N, C-alpha and C positions, 0 to 999 in steps of 0.2 A: 135702655136698657144697656148697657157698658155690654160687651164681647168678653168672652173668655179669652186667653192669649192665644190658645192656637187659632182661634177664629179671627185676627185681631185684621189678617190680611183678607182673609173670604170674599170682603165685598169692600171693593174702596170705587171712590172717583176724583183721584189728585192725578190722573195721568200714571203712565206705566212706569213700573220700576225703573231709575235709569239703569245700562250697563244689562239688564236682561232682556226687556223688550218680549216680554211674555210675563202671564200671572200662572203663577205657579199654582197646581190642584191643590184640592184640599188636603190628601193625604198626604202630601211632599210639604203643604204649611206646617201641617201637626206634627209632624217628625221634628221640622226644621226649630219647631219651639220644644218640643220634647225632651231634643239632644240640647239645645241652651241650658236646659233643667237641671239634667245631669250630672250628678256629683260622680267622684271616681268608686263610692264606696256604690253605688247607686250602678254605674256603670259594668262593675264586678258582677254585682248580684245579673244582671240583665242578661248579660254574655253565662256565667253559668246556666241561668233558666234554658236560653236557647242550645248549653252541652247537652243537657239531661234529655231536653225535646227534641233532640235531636238522634240524639241516642233510640229515644225511642222512637223514632221513626225507621231508624235504620234497622230493628231487629224487627219491627212488622214487613219492611220490606222484605228480607232474609226469609222471616217466615212465609210469607204469600207467594216468593219466588217458587219455593218449592211444590207449590198444588195448582199456580196458576204461572204456567212458563211461557204462555203467552205473551207479544208484546205488545204494551198500549200506552200511547202517545197523546197527549190533549194539546189544543190549542194556546201554547203558553204565552205568545205576548199576549193574545187577549187579554186571560186571568189578571197575566202585570199588571196591566194597564185598570184593572178595578181596584190596586190596592194605593191608586194616585187620585181616583174619582171619590172615593168611599174611604178608605184609610186602612192604615195597615190592620191594625186592631181590630175591625170590622171584617173585614176579608178571612186574618186567621181564625176569628171567632166561627164564620161561616164552614170556614177548611176542615174543625175540627169538627164540626156537624153532620156535614156529609161525610167525614171519614167514618164517625161513630155509625150514620144511618146505612150506609153503606156496610158496614161490617154486621149489623143487626138481620138486614136483609138478605147478605149471604148467609151467614148465620143461618137462618131458617127456612131456605130457600128448599124448596122440591125437585127442581127442574133444572132444567139449563137457563131457560130464559128467564129464571128468579135471578139463580145467581148472577148472569151477564149484568141486569139491569144493578144490582147491589156492586156488582165489579167496577161499574162505569161509574158512580158514585162518591165511590170506594177511591179511585182513580183520580176524577175533578179534585176529592178533597186532600189527598195525598200530594199532588199537583200544587195546586195554592200553598200549602204548606208550605212544600220546600222552596216554593220562589217566596214567598212572604218573609221566611224566616232569613234566606240569603239577602233578602231587599233593607229586611232592618239592622242587618248587617251593615251593610252601606250606608243607611242613615247615620245608623251611629260610629263610624269609624271613617277618622281619615285615612288619606294613601296610605299611608308609613305604617299604620297598623293594620289596615284591612286585610291582609294577607294572614297576620297572627289568626285574627278572630275567624276568617272563610275557612279556616282549615278544621276549627272547630265541628261545623257540619261535613265529615267527610262524603262528597257526593260525587266524587270521581270512581267513574266505574271501568272495567280493566277492558279495554280496546283491542288489544294486542292478541289474550290468550284466550282465543272465542271454544277453541279445541285444545286446549292444554291440560285440562284434566286428564283426557282420551289421552293425551298422548305422555303425558306421567307416569299413566296405570302400566299403558300398554309396551313405551319403546324404553322405560327407564324402571318399571320393576317395582312404584310405588304402590303400597298399601290405600285402601280407600281413603285412610285418615290421612296417610303420611300424605297425598298428593290433595286433597282439600286443605292443608297446612302451605303446603307450597306455594299452592294459586292463590293466598289469601297474603300470599308475600307483597304483591305488588301494592293494593290500595292501601295494605299496612305502613311500608314504608315510603308510601307517597304521604301518607296523613301524616305521619312523626316527622316527616323531612319538611314537609310544607309547613307542620305548625313550629319547630323550631328555625325556619328559615323566617318568618316572619316575627319570626325577633332580632333576627341578627337585622332584614332588612328596617326595619324602626333605627335602628344606626347606622349605614353605609347609606339607606335614603333612596335605591337604587333598584331598578327592575332586570335592564336588559343583560348585566352580565347574569344577572344569574340564571336568564332567559336560555342563554348560548352556554351555559355550563349543562345546563340542563339534556339541550340538543345534546353535543357532545354523549353526554355517559349515555344518553339512547340509543349511539352508535355502540360504544363499549358494551351494553348488556348486549343489544342483539349481534353483536360478535360471538359473546360467549355464548348462548343459547345457538349460536349454528354451529358455531366447534365442539360445544358437547351435546351431539343429537343421538342421545339413545343410548342403553348400554348401563348396566348394573355400576361402570366406573364413570360416567357422567353426572353420575347426581348432584356429588358437589358445586360441579361446574354450573348445574342449570338452574340450582338453588343459590350460586353468585348474581349468575344472569339476572333472575328473579328478581333479586334486592338491586341490582343495578338499574335494572329498567325502573324499577319501582321508586329509587330515589333520584332517577332523574324524570320523572311525573311529579316528583315534590318539587324538583326545581320549575319544571318547565307547565302544569297546568295550572295550579291557582295564579305563580305568579303571572303570568299570560292573562288570566282572569280577571286578577288585580289592573294588572295596565291596560287593559284593552278599557277598563269602566272608568282609568281617567280621563279618556275622551270625551265623556259625555256630561253633562250639563244634569245635575243633581235630578230637574224636570224630568229625564226622561232616563233617568238610571236605573227602573223598572224594568221598562222595554228593553234595554240591553241586556240587563240580564239575563230577562225569560230569551233573549236573543239569543246569547250566547250559549243558553243550558238547550235550544231549537237547535245551532249550528253542531252541535258536540251531538246529540241525537244523530242529527243526519249522518253526521260524521260516526257514527258506529254503525249505522243505519247501510254507511258504502263498505268499513271496512269487514262489517259481516256479510256484504254480496262477493264481493273481492275474493274472501277466506272460504268461502260456501262455494263459490265455482269452484277454483281450485282443487276445494276439498272433494265435493262431489263428480266433478270430472275426471282428479286426477288418480284419485285414490284406490277407487275400486281396481282402474286399469289397469296397476301396479301391484297390487295385488292377487290378480288372478296371475299376474306374468312371474310372480315370485311364487306363487302357489302349485303353482299350476303342474310341475312335477310330482306332488305326491299324488297326482291322483284323483285326486278329492274335488269332484266338483261342486261341493256345496260348503267347501271349507273358506273360498274368500268370501263368497254372500254371506256368511251368519257374522264373519269377523268384519263385516263393512257394516252388517246392521246392526248386530250388538256386541261390540267388542270387548266392555266391560265384563259380561259373562259369557263367552267363546275364551277369549284370550286367557284367562287363568287357568285355562284347563289344558295349555302346553306350557309347563315350564321352561324359564329360563336356561337357556343351553342347549331347550330339543331344535333340531332343523323346523321344525314349521315356527317356530315360536322367532327364532333369529327372519326368517322368511318374512312374518309379519314388520318387525324390528326393521329390516331392510327398506319396507316399505314406508314405514310409518314415517323413518329418517329421511327418505325422500320428500317427502309433503313438507317437511318442518323444515329444509334446508329453500324449500320454493319460499312458504310464507313468510320463512324469514328476509328472504334477500328482496320481495317483494316489500315488507314493513322495513327494512333501511333503506330502499330507494327514496320511500315515501320522506322519509325523514330529512334527505338532501333536501328540496325545495324547503323543508321547514329550516334550514340554517341559513339557509339565503336572506330568506326571510327577517328570520334573527336578526340576521345583519341590520336589515333595512329599518325597523323599527325604532321610533324615535326614544326616547332616552330621559323621562324628565327626572325632575329630583320631586320626590315624595316629600311632600310636608303636613304641617297640622290642619291644612286644607281639605274638602271633602271631594274636591276635584280640581284640575291644573286652572290657573289666573285665568288664562287666554280663553278658556270654554267654558267656563261659568262665566264671564262676562266680554267677551267677544273683542279683548286687547292683549296687549303686551305690557302695557304705558311705556315711557319715553324716559328713563334714568337722567336722559340728557337735554330735557326740555329747560329752556331758557325763559318762556314768554309768561310764566306764569306769574310773575312779580309785575308785569306790564300788563296785564289781564284787570288784574285785583285793582292797582293801582288808576286803570280808566272806570273800572266798577264802581270806587267810592264816589266816584261822581253823580250816580246814577242814584247813589243811596247817603249823599249829601244831607238830604233833609230826615234823615232820620235823629241828624245828633250833628251839630257843629262846635261842639267844646275841645272836640280832640279827635285825634284819628292813628294807626299804627296799621304795620304792618312786618308779620314777621317768616322771614325765607328761610329755608333750608337747603341749603344747596352743595353736595360734596361734603355732609356730615355735618354741615357748620351750622350752626343758626346765626342770619344776622339780623338785624331787628333796629326798626326805626319806626318812633312814635313821639308824638308831642303833641303839646293843648296848640286848638287853633284848626281852620281849618286844613281839608285834606290838599286845595291847591299849596299852601303855604310850610306844613309841614312834609310835602315827596317834595321838595324841589330835586332833590335826588334820591336815590332807592337802589339798590341790589336787583339784581334778577335772582332766578331761583325757581325749582320743580316743587318744590311744597311751599306752599304758606297758608297763613290764615291773619285774618283783619280784622279792626272795629272802626266802627263810628259811632261813640257812645253816646248817650244822652246825656250822662251827667261828667263832670268836668275831673275825670279819670283815663290816663290814655290806656290805651289799650294796646294790645295783649299782654298777658302776664307770662313770663316765664321764668320757670324754674327749673335748676339742672338736675335734683334727684328725688325721683330715680329717673335716667332714661333721658333726660331733658325733655320738659314739658311746657307748652307755651300752649296760654288758652283768649278768649275772648269772649264774654260774657254778653249776651241781650236780656235783660230782666235784672229780678231782683230776689235777694232771698228775704222772708221777713222769720228768719231764726238765725240772725248772727250771733248774738248773744251766746246761744247754745254753738254753735260751731268753732266761734273764737275762746270759748273754755272748753270744749275739745282738742283741738291742735292746740292747743295751752299745755296744760297738764295730762294728755295723752298719748297725743301722736306728736308731743313736743318738739310744735314746730311754731318760728320766727311766720307771723303776720307783720307788713311793713305799711300796711295802708287799710286806710276804713274799708275798703273796696270788697262788697261783695263777691268781687270776678276774682279775688286773690284767696276768698276763702274757700269757694268751690273749686280753682284750682290746689289748694294745698288736699282736700277732701281726696279728691279724685288722685294726687300724689302720693300721699297716705296708703287707701288702697292699696295701689301696685305695689309701693314699698314692703307690706305686706306677705304680697304673695312672696318678697323673698329668693323673686328667682335672678339668673346673672341678663339671660333676656325671655324677651315675654313674646306672645303671642297672641293671636286676635282675639283667643277665650279668655284668655289675659283682660284684655282688654274691656271687656264685656261685664266680666266677672268684679272690676273694680268699680264700675258703673253703675250696677247694683246696692252699691253702698254710698253712692252718692245719691240716689236716689231717695237712699231711705237714712241718710241726714239732713238732706238739704231739704226745704221747706219754701215755695216760692213758686215762681213763674222765671224762667231757663231756658233760652235758645242757644247754645252755645257750639265752639268749632275750636280746635284743639289739634295739635301737631305733637305728633311723638317722634324724635330729631332721628331721621334714618329709617323709621316705619313703617308712617303714614297719618293722615287726617280725621280725625273724628270728627261729626257733629251728632248731636240729642237732644232733645227736646222735652220740658219739662212733663208731669204724667197727665196735667191737663191742657194741655195744648194753648195756652195765654200768647207763648209768643214762637211768632213764625221763624219756621226755616222752610228752607225748599232744596232741591240739588238738581242738576242739569248737569246735562252729557252734552258732548260734541265730538265730530272726527280731528284727530289732533291736528297738530297743524305742521307739526315736526316728523310724527314716526306713524308712517302710513298702516294702516288698519288699528288704529290703536286709536284709543278715547280720552278726551280732559274731560275731566269733572268737576264743578265748583260747587261751590255751597253757600247759600245767602239769604236774608231776610227775607226778599222780594224778588218775585220774578223778574222783576223787569232789568233785574242789574242782569241775569242768566239771558234772556233772548235778545239784550241791547248787543251783546258777545256773540250772537249764535249759539248758544246749548240749548236745548232742544228735549222731549223726552223732561220735563217737568215734573219733579217727586214731591209731594209736602210730606213732610217727615210726621207719622202720626203720634198723639200725646201719649212719653213715653219708649218712645223707637230710636234708634240710634244705628247710626252708618258709618262704618270704617272704611276708608280709601286708602286700601294695603297699595305700600310701594308697588310698582309691579304690575298694576292693573283694577287688580279684584277689588271689587264691591262688597262689602257684606254687611247684613240688612239685620239686625236684633229685634225686637223685644225685648227690650229692661225689666220695666212692669206692667201690671197690666194697668189700663188707663182710669184713672179717676172720674173723667169727665173729657169732653171734647169741646171748648169752650175756650175761643180765640175771646182776643183781648177786642171787643167792641170798638174801639176807640181805632184800632188803628183804618178801620174803614169808615168812621168818622171825618178821622182829620190825619192820621199817621201816614199813612201808606200813600203811596201813589197811584194815580186814576186809573194807568196802567197794567197795574197788578194783576195779579189772582193770588189772594191766598186762602191756601185749604180749599181749595175749589172753587171759592167764591169771588167773583167780580169786584171788583172796587168800585168800577166807573158804576156797575149796573147797581149797586148797596146805594150808589147816591143817586142815581136816576131814582129809585125806588123812595128811599129819604124825601123827596120832592113831591112824590106825589101822595106819600103819609103826610103831612107836614100840609099839602095844600087842604088834605080832608080836616085836617086838626083846626085851620084858619077858618074855612066856613064854618063849621060849628060854633069859635068863638065869636069872628066878626059874624058872621050873619053873611047874607049874599048882600043887599046894600053897602053893609061893611068890605066887602071885597069891593063891590063896582068906584067905590070912593079913591083903589087904591090907583094912584098913576104911573108907577115903575116897579117893577122889582130890581133889586139891584143888586150884587153877591161881594161880599168881601172876598176879592183875590187871595188864595186859586184855590184852595178846598173847598170851599161851597158852589164855586160856578156849576158845577153840572146840577145839585141840587136846584138850586137858583133858576136855572132855566127849563127844566121840567118843570118847579111850579108856578112860574110864572106864565110855564103854556096851558097849564092843567086850570089854571084861575082866567085863564084869557086877558092878561094883563100883559103891556109893553115892559119886554126884558131889556134892559141894559147896563153896559159893565163903564158903570160911570167913577170907577174908583179903580185909579192911573196906580199896580207896582210898582214901585222903585226894585228891578232886578236884584239890587245889588246890594239890599239890604236883607236878612234873613229873618227866619220865623223870629218871633218876639216868647211868646213864652216860655224856649228851653233856653234865652238869655241869660247872662247870670245880674241877677238886682234887679229891684223891681224899679230902679232911678234909668235902671238901661232900658226895660223892655219899655218905659214911656216916652223915654225920647227916640226910641224903636220906631213907634208908632207910626208917627209923624213923616217920616223919615222913610216908611216903609209904602205907604198908600195919601195919595192927593186925590183930591174931588173932579170931577167935570163939572162947572156951577152950572153950564145951561143943563143939566140932566136931574140938577133938584130945584131950580129956580119956582118959586111958586107951587109943586109939587105933591103932593102924598105918599112918602113914599117907605117902601117895603123892604129894610136892607137883612139880607139872611147871611146868616154868619154860619158855619159849622160848629160853633161852641160856644160857650159862654163861658170863659174858666174864672179868670180875677175879676175882668169887669174893664180893665183898663183898654183895652183896643177897643170895646163895646163904648166905653163915656167919650172917646177921644173920638169914634169913628162918627157918634152920633151928633158930637157938638159939630166937626167937619161937618157933614150933612145940614144942620141949621146955618153954618156960618157961611154955606153955597145957599141959602133960601129957599130949604125946603119947611116948608108948612105944616108937617105932620108925618113923625117917624115912627112908625113900626118897627121891631128888631123881632127876628125870626131865627132860634137855633134850630139845626137840624139834630141835634142832640139834647135828651133829655138836659133838665138842669143839675149843676156835679157839684153835691151837695157833700164829698165823700173825699179825700187822699187816693191818689193812682200809687198801688206799692207793689204795682209791679213793672217798673221800670222806665212808666213815661213821667218824667215829672213836674206834673202840672203845679202845684202849690201847697201849701199850707194850710188845713183845713181853715182854720180862721183867715185866710188870704181868700179864700172862694165868694165869689159876689154875691153864692147861692145859699151859702154858707146860713142857716137861723134867718132865713130871710123869705118873703112870699114873692109870687109873681109879681104884686104889683110894688111890693118894697123894690123888688132890683129892679125894672123901668123906672123907677124916679130915682133909683142909686146910680142908673148909666143917663141918665136926662129924655130915655122913650115915653112916646105916648102909651105904647103897649110893648107888652115882650109875650114872646108867646112861645113855648118849647115843644122838644117831639116827643110824644109819649114813649114811655118805654117798651112798649109791648111793640110799638108800631115801630120803633125802632131795630126790635130784633127781627121781625116778620122782616123787614126790607132789604134788612142780609140774609137771612134764609133764602128768599125767594131772588136772590142773585145768584145763586151756585147753577152751575154752568154741570145740568146733568144728576145725577142721584147724590144725594149731599148723607152724612150722618150727621153734622149739624145742626140741631135747633134749637140749640142757647147758645150764648155767649157770657164770656167774663166781662160785670156791669154792675162790680162794685162799688167804681166811681159814681155810681148814680143811683143804685138803691140801698148800697151797703153793707150789703150781703157778698163776700168775698166767695171765688171759688176755695179755697182753702182755708182752713180754720186761720185765727191772727191771735198770733202772742199775746199776752196780757203786756202789757207798756211798748209793745211796737209803738202806735203811734207818735207816741212821747218823744222814742229813739228817734223814729224817721223826721217829727220837727226839729232836733236837737241836730240831726245830722246834718237838715239844707241850713240851716240857722249857720252851723261850722262852714257849709257852706259858700254858704252868702259872703262869711271874711274873707273866704277866701285858703280857709283851713286846710282842707284836699291837696293846696298846690301850694305849699312850702312845707314839704316834709322835714327839712332841718330845722325848721324853724326862722331862719333870716326873711324876710322879708324881702328884701333886695334881689336876693335868691331863688325864685320859684322854679327849679328846673328837675327833673325826677335822675336821680342819677342811673336809672335804663334807659333814657331817650336814645340815645346813642349808641349806638353796639355795631357800624357800622366795618365791614373788613377792611384796612387802612388801602388805597390804591396806586 
């Protein structure tokens, strides 16, 4: 059963995500998936809901604070981690239940113990609610927008004004109502200013300057409070001071909170938020201790000194103990009230000086903090990815050139590389082997390459919008629909018969419809959703958006392979290089590690600057890699989707040995003199087969390494002529012997017929041909150009008829169930793969095949055999594509 998109990364066995070096917790993964699906409307609905929930929590806090004055703190980092492990929504739901339970217990309690128990539950629920809201705000916001949305929930508390209310009533002669309003100016101004600044920061994308302005305003506000210390003439001054200090808090508190968040990976964001709140609580406790010590140790002494001349021994203690009740008995202007005001002015002077002194180191630290440019990312690229990237690197083209030789077996008709350097795209592609095509090439720091199995030179390039290059490994089976869509709706011209060009134009059209001058990573993923919706088939694609980054994505069934690796940068200390390829062997040989196999329907975007963005674009339909990769196409050193190609071929040999015993019997096995592989793909299976059967193994066919794979050579005649150039027998290994020839597959039968004939010419008296794969009776429609159905040797033939056709005495094919089991059992560790794309054997494909598609495929192959795809201008003497050379002049 396929997993939901939110859980797609919960269980993997494909190596760690590159550039992260950790697996995200369940709650983090689900939030990333949810954030990817949120539209603008849904985001505003979410944040509006957050506002009302926060407002309700704020009212609850204010009401309870009037009758529960004691402070209560919880282990915030611990409960914050719960949101990562179990999920944000789940923990928030638990918080609501705890809040309700605590409130109910408090309401019906009849003693202190019962009320305390309810208070504990309520406080735990309150803390969970507050933290979860702040964490979800961080989950769904980028760095540049977080300040605005964070201020929707005004969690800042007044630190400087622990005794402000008393001072306002006693020293300034405010009424209780007036003092309450003035004391609230701080939090009101901080929240309003913070929200307005949030909109400003979206444009300026910097926080350091904002924080420094806030610290300077704190000095100004402290100066106003110091200057206007008591008396009815100081009311406007203290109001102005409170407004300035509240404004300073808006400039300082929330921007600092957001700036600190940019230093953490998403995985640890909840812990960091809880630590910020914890440190804030510690700061409040420290401020309470300092101000409380000054108040208690100084005020009583000052009251005694200033009220001493009135010969009232009880007045000073009474004012100290209950100022709000005693002081109003002495109106402003009376000697006693003046003496009281002098005492409070003195205390206010000391408290203000201490507060200003604490701001001084804050200013120094403010000058030292980093000042990143805020972007649409959730955190800074060097934080999330651990690197800075290297825009000056010029080694990428060299690595790509080297990698082509590790992947040359995947296609020999054409090769190409596109390089982005200095904001310009340079391209070299041509028909032929890699060494022929790349006798010269340009260096660059961002590029893509291709070795197609069809006669089409990739990558394709389209200049609008944004300059996109793309290479596609695979095949689309709804090309007629796509051509009609691009022609009649998108108004895009398609210049070739290539599916790759179709897919590129669909992607480019989706980007164009965004209508943006500049795009971000979310735009890339948004456009990809349209690609998945329109394109049906199998594809593993790499694309380059000029000057922005490199994209890789894989079809929703995972048929064609694609993996990503990383290594320490060879040109920039502390940075990393990244590489996308079909097979892991190319990555390992170039020193890339942390190899990650993209999941079906997943995309990765390697943004310029080093950050790696992973996104599940669509829910996977299945996880069925092409079985032919393990049978024939891939190199044995490769690991594809966590399955060892070498081990799978060993298992094929084991399964095939069991099948031979059933078909031939023990006497038939004893009659075999030697097991001989058809090099090189079948070597591993043949060696295992021989060991299992207890028969001699011999590499009796010698491969000419200067002749390449024949089934992907263009033209039947070329394939036939290439077979004897490719293989030659060692006669002494055949003469007078009953031989078992092992091949990875039998496609058209041309190779098998020639091999059997060579074996008999060398003296073999009995020839058994066994195939590591089942009989191929259907066309391959997902990017490996095997043959037209009528050309397949197994097409409408029995096993006996196949043996007669190729001249063998016996032919034995692997059972399909054994083939899939051989691959499944080769997984390194736990695997999610239990089935494979085997339509070439069974006729049941992973995707629905449109009516008439097989006829279309046959016509396309017919044109290809005639060279139609290689002569776009209709001139048989000139077969060069106008895009073959796009190199800068030197």
